[in-house]
C-alpha positions as CSV (number, residue, x, y, z in Angstrom):
1,R,0.0,0.0,0.0
2,N,2.8,2.4,0.9
3,L,4.7,1.9,-2.3
4,L,1.5,2.4,-4.3
5,L,0.7,5.6,-2.5
6,L,4.2,6.9,-3.0
7,A,4.1,6.1,-6.7
8,K,0.7,7.8,-7.1
9,G,1.9,10.8,-5.0
10,N,4.8,11.2,-7.5
11,D,2.5,11.1,-10.6
12,V,3.5,7.5,-11.4
13,I,0.7,5.1,-12.4
14,P,1.4,1.8,-10.8
15,V,0.0,-1.4,-12.3
16,L,-0.7,-4.5,-10.3
17,S,-1.0,-8.1,-11.5
18,T,-2.2,-11.3,-10.0
19,W,0.5,-14.0,-9.8
20,A,0.2,-17.2,-11.8
21,Y,1.9,-20.6,-11.5
22,Y,1.5,-24.0,-13.2
23,V,-1.6,-25.3,-11.5
24,A,-0.9,-28.9,-12.7
25,A,2.3,-29.1,-10.7
26,E,1.9,-30.8,-7.3
27,R,1.7,-28.2,-4.4
28,P,1.0,-28.4,-0.7
29,E,-2.5,-27.2,0.0
30,H,-1.3,-24.3,2.2
31,W,0.9,-23.1,-0.7
32,E,-2.1,-22.8,-3.1
33,A,-4.1,-21.1,-0.4
34,A,-1.3,-18.6,0.2
35,I,-1.2,-17.7,-3.5
36,A,-4.9,-17.3,-3.6
37,E,-4.8,-15.0,-0.6
38,H,-1.9,-13.0,-2.1
39,N,-3.9,-12.5,-5.3
40,T,-7.1,-11.5,-3.4
41,I,-5.1,-8.9,-1.5
42,T,-3.6,-7.6,-4.7
43,E,-7.1,-7.3,-6.2
44,Q,-8.4,-5.5,-3.1
45,L,-5.5,-3.0,-3.2
46,A,-6.1,-2.3,-6.8
47,D,-9.7,-1.6,-6.2
48,E,-9.1,0.4,-3.0
49,L,-6.4,2.6,-4.4
50,D,-7.9,2.8,-8.0
51,V,-4.8,1.1,-9.5
52,P,-5.0,-0.8,-12.8
53,L,-4.9,-4.5,-12.4
54,Y,-4.1,-7.2,-14.9
55,D,-5.5,-10.6,-13.9
56,L,-2.7,-12.8,-15.2
57,V,-3.9,-15.9,-13.4
58,A,-7.2,-15.7,-15.3
59,N,-5.6,-15.1,-18.7
60,L,-2.3,-17.1,-18.8
61,S,-2.9,-20.4,-20.5
62,V,-2.4,-23.5,-18.4
63,D,0.3,-24.7,-20.8
64,G,3.0,-27.0,-19.3
65,E,5.5,-25.7,-22.0
66,F,5.4,-22.3,-20.3
67,W,7.0,-23.4,-17.1
68,E,10.2,-24.7,-15.6
69,V,10.1,-28.0,-13.8
70,D,9.2,-26.3,-10.5
71,G,6.0,-24.9,-12.0
72,I,6.8,-21.5,-10.5
73,H,9.2,-19.9,-13.0
74,L,8.4,-19.3,-16.6
75,V,10.6,-20.4,-19.5
76,A,11.2,-18.2,-22.5
77,K,8.0,-19.2,-24.2
78,G,6.0,-18.4,-21.1
79,T,7.8,-15.2,-20.4
80,H,7.1,-14.1,-24.0
81,E,3.4,-14.9,-23.6
82,Q,3.2,-13.0,-20.3
83,A,5.0,-10.0,-21.8
84,E,2.6,-9.9,-24.7
85,Q,-0.4,-10.0,-22.4
86,Y,1.0,-7.2,-20.3
87,A,1.8,-5.1,-23.3
88,K,-1.7,-5.6,-24.8
89,F,-3.2,-4.7,-21.4
90,L,-1.1,-1.5,-21.1
91,D,-1.9,-0.5,-24.6
92,K,-5.6,-1.2,-24.4
93,S,-5.8,0.6,-21.1
94,G,-4.1,3.7,-22.5
95,L,-1.3,3.4,-20.1
96,I,1.4,3.6,-22.8
97,P,1.6,7.1,-24.4
98,K,1.2,7.0,-28.2
99,A,4.2,8.3,-30.2
100,D,3.6,11.4,-32.3
């Protein structure tokens, strides 16, 4: 919250994103619950502070080829997909100034 308020107070538009992982990988139940809680808090902060939010977890394909063996870190193909989604969101939301 403090970082978001500092950014906004300095005329910077922060952008938040939910955090995605490879859901097919085996995880302890408490791990999945913690990530869900983290994403809920992120969504609440975006709403409370009127900060743009991209819901990566809802939009990133569940494709095993996107992930390292650990199911947490993206490989190049997944990183490329994530970057494309963020870029489209930023452009569509008008958060990237158009060149003259």
